[in-house]
VOMAR-915115 format. One record per atom (N, C-alpha, C): atom name; x negated, y negated, z; residue in three letters. Coordinates in Angstrom, 1 decimal. Atoms other than C-alpha are relative to their C-alpha. Layout:
<atoms>
   at     east    north       up    aa
   CA        X        Y        Z   ALA
...
</atoms>
This chain:
<atoms>
   at     east    north       up    aa
    N      0.3      1.3     -0.3   MET
   CA      7.2     10.5     -2.7   MET
    C     -1.0     -0.6     -1.0   MET
    N      0.7      0.8      1.0   ASP
   CA      5.7      7.9     -5.0   ASP
    C     -1.1     -0.9      0.7   ASP
    N      1.2      0.8     -0.4   ASN
   CA      2.2      6.5     -4.2   ASN
    C     -0.7     -0.5     -1.0   ASN
    N      0.9      0.4      1.0   GLU
   CA      0.2      4.2     -6.2   GLU
    C     -0.9     -1.1      0.6   GLU
    N      0.9      1.1     -0.4   VAL
   CA     -2.9      1.9     -5.9   VAL
    C     -0.6     -0.6     -1.3   VAL
    N      0.6      0.4      1.2   TRP
   CA     -4.0     -0.5     -8.6   TRP
    C     -0.7     -1.4      0.3   TRP
    N      0.7      1.2     -0.3   ARG
   CA     -6.3     -3.5     -9.0   ARG
    C      1.0     -1.2     -0.3   ARG
    N     -0.9      1.0      0.0   LEU
   CA     -4.5     -6.8     -8.4   LEU
    C     -0.6     -1.3     -0.5   LEU
    N      0.7      1.2      0.4   GLU
   CA     -6.9     -9.7     -8.7   GLU
    C     -1.5      0.3      0.6   GLU
    N      1.5     -0.1     -0.5   THR
   CA    -10.7    -10.2     -7.8   THR
    C      0.2      0.1      1.5   THR
    N      0.1     -0.3     -1.3   GLY
   CA    -11.2     -8.8     -4.4   GLY
    C      1.2      0.6      0.7   GLY
    N     -1.3     -0.5     -0.5   TRP
   CA     -7.7     -7.4     -3.9   TRP
    C      0.4      1.3     -0.8   TRP
    N     -0.8     -1.1      0.6   LEU
   CA     -5.8     -4.2     -4.6   LEU
    C      1.4      0.0      0.4   LEU
    N     -1.3     -0.3     -0.3   ALA
   CA     -2.2     -3.4     -4.5   ALA
    C      0.4      1.4      0.2   ALA
    N     -0.4     -1.3     -0.4   GLY
   CA     -0.6     -0.3     -3.0   GLY
    C      1.5      0.1      0.1   GLY
    N     -1.4     -0.2      0.0   TYR
   CA      2.9      0.9     -3.3   TYR
    C      0.4      1.5      0.4   TYR
    N     -0.4     -1.3     -0.5   THR
   CA      4.6      3.7     -1.4   THR
    C      1.4      0.1      0.4   THR
    N     -1.3     -0.3     -0.5   GLU
   CA      7.9      5.3     -0.7   GLU
    C      0.0      1.0      1.2   GLU
    N      0.1     -1.0     -1.1   ASP
   CA      6.7      7.7      2.0   ASP
    C      0.1     -0.7      1.3   ASP
    N     -0.3      0.6     -1.4   ARG
   CA      8.1      6.6      5.3   ARG
    C     -1.1      0.2      1.1   ARG
    N      0.9     -0.1     -0.9   GLU
   CA      5.5      8.1      7.4   GLU
    C     -1.4     -0.7     -0.3   GLU
    N      1.2      0.9      0.4   LEU
   CA      2.7      6.4      5.4   LEU
    C      0.2     -1.5      0.3   LEU
    N     -0.3      1.3     -0.3   ILE
   CA      4.5      3.2      5.8   ILE
    C     -0.2     -0.4      1.4   ILE
    N      0.2      0.0     -1.6   ARG
   CA      4.5      3.7      9.7   ARG
    C     -1.5     -0.1      0.3   ARG
    N      1.4      0.0     -0.4   ARG
   CA      0.9      4.4      9.8   ARG
    C     -0.8     -1.3     -0.4   ARG
    N      0.8      1.1      0.4   ILE
   CA     -0.2      1.5      7.6   ILE
    C      0.5     -1.2      0.9   ILE
    N     -0.4      1.1     -0.7   LYS
   CA      2.0     -0.9      9.6   LYS
    C     -0.6      0.1      1.5   LYS
    N      0.7     -0.2     -1.3   ARG
   CA      0.5      0.5     12.9   ARG
    C     -1.4     -0.4      0.1   ARG
    N      1.4     -0.1     -0.1   TYR
   CA     -3.1      0.7     12.0   TYR
    C     -0.7     -1.1     -1.0   TYR
    N      0.6      0.8      1.0   LYS
   CA     -3.8     -1.4      8.9   LYS
    C      0.2     -1.5     -0.1   LYS
    N     -0.5      1.4      0.1   LEU
   CA     -1.9     -4.7      9.1   LEU
    C     -0.9     -1.0      0.8   LEU
    N      1.0      0.9     -0.7   LYS
   CA     -4.5     -6.0     11.7   LYS
    C     -1.4     -0.1     -0.7   LYS
    N      1.3      0.0      0.8   LYS
   CA     -7.4     -5.2      9.2   LYS
    C      0.0     -0.6     -1.3   LYS
    N      0.1      0.9      1.2   GLY
   CA     -6.4     -7.6      6.5   GLY
    C      1.0      0.5     -1.1   GLY
    N     -1.2     -0.4      1.0   TRP
   CA     -3.6     -5.6      4.7   TRP
    C      1.3     -0.8      0.2   TRP
    N     -1.1      0.9      0.0   ILE
   CA     -0.7     -7.7      3.9   ILE
    C      1.2      0.8     -0.8   ILE
    N     -1.1     -0.7      0.6   ILE
   CA      2.9     -6.6      3.1   ILE
    C      0.4     -1.2     -1.0   ILE
    N     -0.4      0.8      1.1   MET
   CA      3.8     -8.1     -0.3   MET
    C      1.5      0.0     -0.3   MET
    N     -1.4     -0.2      0.4   ALA
   CA      7.2     -6.7     -0.8   ALA
    C      0.5      1.1      0.8   ALA
    N     -0.8     -1.1     -0.6   ASP
   CA      9.9     -4.6      1.0   ASP
    C      1.2      0.3     -0.9   ASP
    N     -1.1     -0.2      1.0   TYR
   CA     12.3     -2.8     -1.1   TYR
    C      1.1      0.8      0.7   TYR
    N     -1.0     -0.5     -0.7   PHE
   CA     15.7     -1.9      0.2   PHE
    C      1.1      0.4     -1.0   PHE
    N     -1.0     -0.5      0.7   TYR
   CA     18.5      0.2     -1.1   TYR
    C      1.3      0.2      1.0   TYR
    N     -1.1     -0.1     -0.8   ARG
   CA     21.9     -0.1      0.5   ARG
    C     -0.3     -0.2      1.6   ARG
    N      0.3      0.4     -1.2   GLY
   CA     20.4     -1.7      3.5   GLY
    C     -1.1      0.7      0.8   GLY
    N      1.1     -1.0     -0.5   ARG
   CA     17.7      1.0      4.1   ARG
    C     -1.4     -0.5     -0.6   ARG
    N      1.3      0.1      0.5   LEU
   CA     14.0      0.4      3.6   LEU
    C     -0.3      1.2     -0.7   LEU
    N      0.4     -1.1      0.9   THR
   CA     12.9      2.6      0.6   THR
    C     -1.4     -0.1     -0.2   THR
    N      1.5      0.1      0.3   ALA
   CA      9.4      1.3     -0.2   ALA
    C     -0.6     -1.2      0.4   ALA
    N      0.8      1.2     -0.3   VAL
   CA      6.7     -1.2      0.6   VAL
    C     -1.3     -0.1     -0.9   VAL
    N      1.3      0.3      0.9   GLN
   CA      4.0     -2.9     -1.5   GLN
    C     -0.9     -0.7      0.9   GLN
    N      1.1      0.6     -0.7   PHE
   CA      0.8     -3.9      0.1   PHE
    C     -1.1     -0.7     -0.6   PHE
    N      1.1      0.5      0.6   LYS
   CA     -2.0     -6.2     -0.7   LYS
    C     -1.2      0.3      0.9   LYS
    N      1.1     -0.5     -0.8   ILE
   CA     -5.2     -4.6      0.3   ILE
    C     -1.4     -0.5     -0.4   ILE
    N      1.3      0.5      0.3   PRO
   CA     -8.9     -5.9      0.5   PRO
    C     -0.7      1.1     -0.9   PRO
    N      0.6     -0.8      0.9   ALA
   CA    -10.9     -4.4     -2.3   ALA
    C     -1.1      0.8      0.8   ALA
    N      1.0     -0.7     -0.9   VAL
   CA    -13.6     -3.5      0.3   VAL
    C      0.4      1.1      0.6   VAL
    N     -0.6     -1.2     -0.6   GLN
   CA    -11.2     -0.9      1.7   GLN
    C      0.6      0.8     -1.0   GLN
    N     -0.4     -0.8      1.1   ARG
   CA    -10.7      0.8     -1.7   ARG
    C      0.0      1.5      0.4   ARG
    N      0.0     -1.4     -0.3   ARG
   CA    -11.8      4.2     -0.4   ARG
    C      1.0      0.3      1.0   ARG
    N     -1.0     -0.1     -1.1   VAL
   CA     -9.6      3.9      2.7   VAL
    C      1.3      0.2     -0.6   VAL
    N     -1.3      0.1      0.6   ALA
   CA     -6.6      3.0      0.6   ALA
    C      0.1      1.2     -0.9   ALA
    N     -0.2     -1.3      0.8   GLU
   CA     -7.3      6.0     -1.9   GLU
    C      0.2      1.2      0.8   GLU
    N     -0.2     -1.1     -1.0   ARG
   CA     -7.4      8.4      1.0   ARG
    C      1.4     -0.1      0.6   ARG
    N     -1.2      0.2     -0.5   MET
   CA     -4.3      7.0      2.6   MET
    C      1.1      0.3     -0.9   MET
    N     -1.0     -0.1      1.0   PHE
   CA     -2.2      6.8     -0.6   PHE
    C     -0.2      1.4     -0.7   PHE
    N      0.4     -1.3      0.7   ASP
   CA     -3.8     10.2     -1.8   ASP
    C      0.1     -0.2     -1.6   ASP
    N      0.1      0.3      1.5   THR
   CA     -4.4      8.7     -5.3   THR
    C     -1.3     -0.8     -0.3   THR
    N      1.1      0.9      0.5   ASN
   CA     -7.1      6.9     -7.3   ASN
    C      0.4     -1.3     -0.4   ASN
    N     -0.3      1.3      0.4   VAL
   CA     -7.2      3.3     -8.2   VAL
    C      0.4      0.1     -1.6   VAL
    N     -0.4      0.1      1.5   ALA
   CA     -5.3      2.8    -11.6   ALA
    C     -0.4     -1.3     -0.5   ALA
    N      0.4      1.3      0.7   ASP
   CA     -6.6      0.2    -14.0   ASP
    C      1.2     -0.3     -1.0   ASP
    N     -1.1      0.4      0.6   ILE
   CA     -3.4     -1.4    -15.1   ILE
    C     -0.1     -1.3     -0.6   ILE
</atoms>
C-alpha cells in the first residue's frame, strides 16, 4: 500500500493513501477534527485511494497514521 504525507501550503499538509483500512479509520475519526477529503480516486467504479488535506498542527498524528514522515516536495 502506498502512503504519503507532504507539505501543501502554509498551515496544511496533504496525505495520500491506498490502504482501505486507513481510509476507514480516517473517515471515522479524523474528518470531525479538521481533516478534509481533497480527492477520491476510482478505478472501474471502486474506490482505490483518497487524498486528504490535514491541518499542520496534526503533523505527528498524520505521520503516525500514514506510517511515514513528511516529505518536502
